N, C-alpha and C positions, 0 to 999 in steps of 0.2 A: 357596441359596442363594440372593433373587435376587428381581409388580412389572413382568410385561410384559402385551402385548395379542396377542389372537388371533384366528382363524377362524371363523367362526360355527359349524363342525360340534362343536365337545365342549366343550360342560361338563361336566367329568368329575365323579365321583363325591366328596364329602369334598373338596370344596373345589379342585378342579382347573379353572385356567382356560387358555385356550389364547393364545397371543400372537403378534404378529408388531410390527416395527418397519418400518412402512410407507416410511420416511423412509430418503431415501438417506444413506449414510456423512458426516456432515461432519468436516472436517479441523483440530483444534486446532492453528494457525500459531504461536501460543508465546503467551509474557506476559512484560508491563511494567509498570512503577510510573509512571504519570506523576503527578509533585511539583506542578504547576500546582493541578488538582484534587483530590489528594491521594487518587487511587485504585490500585489495582491490576486492570490490562485486561486482561482472556482476549479472544484473537481466534480468530475460526475461520471458514471458508471460507462459510458459513450456519450460519442459526441454529440454536440447540437450547432447552431449557427445563431449566435449571441444579436440580440437588437438593442440599438443602446440610444438614451435620447438622453437630457440634459435639460435640468430648472433652475430655475432662479427665486431668489427667496423665499426660502433657503436654497443657497446652490447646493446640487445635487447629479451626481452621475447615475445612471440607472438604466440596470442590465437584464433585459429579459432573455429567458432562455427558454424557446417555444420546445413543448413536448417534455419538458421534465417537472420533475416532481421533486418537493421538500420533505421527506420523511418527520422530521421534526416540525414542533410548532414553530422556533424562531433562532436564529444564531446570531450572534454579535460580536463586532471585533471594537474592541476600544481604538481610541486615537491612535493613530500611527506617527509617532515621534520626526520629528523634521521634514514632515510631509502637511498638506494642504489638505489631509485625509481626517476627520474626527472624529467619524466614527463608522464601521462597515456592517452592514444586515442583510441578513436574507430570511426567505418566506416563502409560502405559496402565494402569489398573484389570484393568479387563477387557476380552474380548475386542471388547466395544462401548458401552466404559464410559471416557472418558478421567477424570483427573481431577488438582487443583488443591488441593495443601494449604498452608492458613498456618498457619505453626507459631509460636504467639504465648507473649510472658513473661510472661503474666496472662489470666484470663478476659477478653473485651470485646465490650460488643453489635457488630452488624453490619449493613448494608445489600448486598443483592446485586441490581442492575437489569440487565436484559437490554435491548439497543436494538439490535437488527438482527442482525448477524454477530458483536456486541461484549459480553462481560459483565463490568459492573464492578464491583468490590468492595473496601467502604469499610467500615473498621473505627472503632468508636468515633466516630462522626458522624452528620451528615447531609448528605446533598447533594440534586442537583435534576437534570434533562434536561437543563436549561441549563447548569451548571455543567461538565458533562461533556465531557472533548473530545472534539474534530471526528472522525471515524471515517479511519486512514490512508488514503491513495489507492491502492485496487487492480488488479492486474494483468490480473484477470481479464476476460474479455470482458462487454458491457452485459448485465444481465440484461432477455431477452426480455420482451416486452409479456405480463402475466395474459392465460390461455387463458378466455374466458368461459365461466361456469358453465354448464354443461351441465343439462337440465330434469330434474327428478326421475326417477329410475332405477325407484323401486318407492313404492309406497302403502300405509300400514295403516288398514284402513278399520275395525275391531273387535276388540277385548279382552274375552275372558270369561273365569274362571275357575269352573271346579267341579269338585270333590272333589280339589281340589290341584293341579290339572292347567289349565293357560295356553293356548287356545286363542288364536292371534293371524291373523287373516284378512289378507291381503294382497292386492296385485297388483305385480307377478306372483304368481303362489304357489309360491312357494316360500322357502326360508328366506333372508333377505336382512343377517343383522346379522353386524359384522365382525370385532366384540370386545365384550369384557364387563370393565367395569369393577367392581374389589371396592371396597366402601367400609367401614362400619363393620362390627361382625360381623352376619354373615347377610344382607347389603344387597349387592344386585347391579346394574348397571345394562348391558344389553343394549343398545347402541349402533347404528343402521341408518343409513350412509351413504347420502347424497345420495337421503333418503325422504322422504316426506310425510306427515304426522297429517293424517287427513282425519276427516268427523263429527264434529267438536267434540272431540275428542279431546286437542288440543293444552292441555296442563296440568289434564287431568283427573287424577281418584283415585279411586280406590273402597278401603273396606276391607271385606276379603274373609271372611279369617278360615277360610279351607278348607283344610284339613289344613297343611302347614307354609306357606302363604302366607297371611301378613299383611293384606299391601296391596300395590297397584301404580299407578302414577302414569307418566303419560305426558307427554314436554316434547320441542316442536320446536327444537331449539338449531341456527340459522341451515339447513345446508343437510342438517343431521342430522334424526333422530328417536331419543328416550331412551326406555325400558322399564326403570325401577325398580322393582323386586322385595323386599319385606320379609318374610322369611323365620325361622322359628322355628328351625332347623337349620342345617348346613351342606347343600346341596343334593345331589342326586344325579340330575341330570336327563337324559333323552331326550329325540330327536325325530322325529317320527311324522308323516306326511301324514294332514291330517284336511280337512272338508269347507270348499274356497276358502281355506285357507292350510297353517296349521302346527301341530300341538299339541305344548307342552312339556310334558312327564310331571317333574311337580317329586318328587312325595311315593311313587310306586308303584315298591318294589323288589321286583320279581320273581322266583321261587327257583326254579332252573332246576339239572340235575343238574349236577356236577364233570365238565371235562373230564379225565380221563387224558392228559399233556403228556409227550412225553419230548423233549429238548432237541434244537431245530434238526430236527423232526420237518416233513416236507413232503407233504405229501398233495393231488396234482392231481388230485381226483378230484371229479366235477359232488355237489353236495350238496344239500338243502332245508333243514338244520339250522338256516340262521338265519330260515328262516320261521317254526319252531317258538321260537325263542331271542327272535328281535326282528321283529315284522311290521313292516315300511315301511322299513327301516333302509335299503334299497337306492335309495332313492330319492333320496339325494343323493350328491354326488362324495366326501367324505368323514366318515364318521361313528363315534363314540366312545362306549363305554357299559362300566361299570363293574359285574358280576354275581361277588358275594363277594369274593372275593381274584383275582377274573381282569380282563383288561382287555379288550373285545371291540372290533377296530377293523375299520369295513369301507370300501374304498374300490373305485368304482365308475367304470368308462368308458362314453361314448354308444355303444360297441361290443363285440365280442367281442376277447378279448384273449388275449395268450401272455406267459408270466410263467417270470423264474427269481430266486429267492432265493438269498444269499450271506450265511451269519453270520461278521462280525467276531467273533470271542472270544463271550462270553456277554451282550453288554450292547449291541449295535449288528446292526442286520440290512439288508443293501441289498436293494433290490426292483429288477428291470429288468423294465416295462412292456413291450411289443411292441404294434403297430399300431394303440393308442389313444393319445390328449393327454389323462389324466384334467384336468379342470376347474377344478383348484387353482389361487385366485386369486394364491397370494403363493410365495417360494423357499424361507419356511421359515413352521414352524407350532411354537410352542412351547406345551407342556403341563406346567403347574406343580403341584407337591403330589400326583405321581401317579407310578405305573408307567413311564411314558412320558417321556422328558425333554424331546425335540424329535422332529419329522419334517420333514424336510427333501425340498422338492420342486425337481427341475431336468425341463427339457424338453429331450433331444437332439432332430435333427433328425427323428427317429420316435420317437414313444411317450414314457413319463417314468421319471425312475428317482427312484426314495424312498430315502431313509435316516433309519433308527428308532434314534434314539437311546434307551438306559433308564437309568434311577436307579438301577436296580442288576441285576445278575444274572439272566436271567429262562430259561423254558424257553417255546415256543411253536410253534403249527403255524398251517400257512399251507392255505387250502381254497380251491378254483375253487367258487364257488355255479354252483348248476343255471341261469343265466343267459347263464354265459360270460363276461361281463362284470364281474362285481365279486370282489372279494379279501377274505376273511375271515379275518383275522391274530388268532388266540386267544392271549395271553399270561397266564405267571403266574410271579411271584418263584419263584427259587429258594432253597432254605433256606441262605444264606451269611451267615456274621459278617458285618458291615460295621465296619469301623476308618475312622479320621481319624486320621493323622498329620502333626505340627503341627512343622516345622523352625523352631525358632526363629530370629526377625531375617530380613535379606535385604533387597536393596538396597540404602540410602541408609545400613540401618542396619547396619552391621557387626556389635554386641553386643560383646562382649567380645574386646579384642586380646591376644594371649599378648606372652610377652617377647622373643621372637626373631619377633613379627611373623603371625603366625598368629590367623586369623580366627574367632572363632566361629561365624558364620554359613554358613561352606565347611563346616567340621566337622559341625554341624547335618545342610544339607543332605544331606552326602554318607552320613550315618547311618542316615536316616531312606530316604531310596532304598536302600539294601541290606535295612533293613528288610521296606520295602512288595514288595520281589521276595521276600523269603522268606513274606511271610504271604499271597502272590498263590499263589503255586507249593504252600501248604497247603491253599489252598481257601476262602480269604477276600477279601472285596472288600474295596478301599483305596482312598483318594481321600488326597490329601496338599492340605495349605493351600499350598503352595508346591511348585513340580515345577522352577525357574531360581532365579536369584540376584533375586528380586524385594520389593521391601516390602510388606508385606500387614500392615494395622491389626489391632489384636488382635482387634477387634470382629465381622470377616467371617471370621476364623480360627474363630471359635465358632461363627456364623450358619451356617457350612458345616458342622459337627459336626453341628448340632441340625437342620438340613435336611433332612439324609443320614439321620438316626435311625439313627446310629452305635452301635453296641453298647460299643464305648470308645473312648477319644481318651489320644492321647498325645503331649505335647510334649516335645521334645528341646533342653536347651541343656548351655553351658559353663560353668563357672563361673569366679569372679576375687577375690581380696582385695588388691589394692593391691598393696603394698609388701611383705604378707606372703609370700614367695616360699617359705617351705617349707611353707603349707597346702595340701592335695590331699585325695581324693578322692571318697566319691561320696554325694551327699544326693539324695532325693525326698519328691516334695511332694505335695499333695492338701486337698481343703474339704469334702465332702460326705462323710457315713460312708459309703454307698453305694462310694464310690471309695478308701477305705484298704485295702479287700482287695486291688486290682489295686496301687497303689502299693507295697506292703509286698511282694506277689509279686514285683515287676518290680524292687524294690531288692534283694533278696535273691540274683539272678540275676548282676546286675550287679557285685556287690561278690565274690561267687564267682569269676565270670567273669573279673574284672578284673585281682584280687588289690589293689586299692585299698581304701585304709582305708573302715569303714564310719562316716558322719557323718547316721546318723538320716532317719529318716521322720518328714517334718514335717508340721503343720497351715497354709496359709499360704492365704488369698484374693485369691492370684494372679487376675488377669481368665479367664485360658482354663479354669483349671479351675475357679472359683467359678461360673462362669454355663453353663458345658457341662450339658447333661440329663442325661447318659449317665457311667460311671464314669471320670473321668479322672483321669492323672498327668503331672508335669512333672516329668522327671528331671535332674540334672546332673549328667555322665558323668565330669566331672573338671575341675581347675583350671589355664586356662591360664595363672593369673599364676606355676603351677610350671614350670618350664622341662623337669622331667623327664616329667612330667605331659603340657605343652604338645606333645613331640617323640610321645609315644603316641596322641597324639589326632590328630595329624597323617597318620597312617599307617593305609596300607588297612588291613593285619591287625588292627589294635586297631579301627579302626571296626567291622570284620567283627565281631569277636567285641562290642561292644558291643551291635551290632544283635540278633545272635544272644540275647545274655541277654536283651536286653529283650523278643523275639519266646517265649522260653522263658517269661518272665513273664507275660506273655499269655496264653499256650496254659494256664498253670497256674490262671491266674484263670478263666478260662472253662470250664476244666473240673472244677472246686470248684463253682463257682457253678451251673452244670450236675446237678449231685450232690445240690445243696441242692435243686434244683426238681422 
């Protein structure tokens, strides 16, 4: 899932990017329609940069507001007369992103304009800043005068590329880039905040064709310096001290012995292992490197430390460091596309508290290095089956409504939650596309499964047949050939366990089974339009039976796939 920014310390292997959101969270105060200007107005307590996308079938304009929170559970505007907008909805899409959705009666062109703390949305038309409504009076305190821009904190005096390694000469002599922006494939921009390019570097570009590095270019962007790198492959960068600056190791992938890890093993023993694996890694507060299927993370304090680690399940590690504050600049560091999902940093009165969240179950070791002020975390994936469960519908999308009022979204969530507990108890790693009554669009459901590199995807639904109240039974859908065996196995177990009519395993290009990259099935576990099945679907006992049957079908599929391989 997920496009975020991060601190200098960890350009991860295979496209791993660090990220943070440096701005304080904005608050989405509400939405309204201004009939004079003919625009939908989204008001926040301070400005953000909206991201827009469109969907079809049904037609929607989606406006995401990164870094914004919506304190209310939900807000809706009804159809706007004379326009293609039949409904406007606002809510919290993710913990750090608010979302406004315009449901349209037909595809339309649109325009989104940001002015201060307001976002204006015009569908099928043109407008200008002069025509936009005057901002509503604010009860907030007057905006303080801007703080004078401080002098540059650093300077870049030279960039060289040799043997696929990028040497950056800087003053002061330490890595000073704040985040990395990913562009077109194999194109990355390192952003150096409050840094000056010197020696004619502004606008300088060189073609080098050295290792995986094709070219580099520098640019002064206001107070920030930028270094663009064009590569031939997904990077596997590491950082080490060099003469007068820092060396970014772009292509060298050292071969080292694989460490034998036991889950949650903690070794509080001085060691010089890191000196052999990774010379120079302990010069920075936080450094990350991938070696084979392992990740090495080094955290360094300015003085000797004591530490204590606590494993929370097999996908989170809590670390309390006593005696020193580790000089990490933000309270959270995001790492996308690798084993580590996020490193969160907080500073109690004395020391530092780290929370390391993983994208999947891991085994790990923690070692205190010979200097006594650095911790080496060695992490590798546990061999677990990963699954994504998709409870259909949710939020304002009730799905089918039974003859006695049972809602599809409630049944699917109840069955998926029971199924997730069974699968996790059986040793699988499970993520759910929603864990509460929340509307999730189809594309994010698929992206969650694909980004998780899941082994299986199962979408759970209930059926309905209008006024044909006698229709009942089980249907299961798939799209790709690799998904047929999964759908067939789940379907057989459902029909047998629920003693319900067999309505077949069918091929259909439903979005969630068409665009998922792993074997995927969509199951219809009964008809809410049938009063008998509606009563069963609402009962916890029947929901438990359905969950057990789906789990048995997944187990059969995985077992047969393993035997074939």
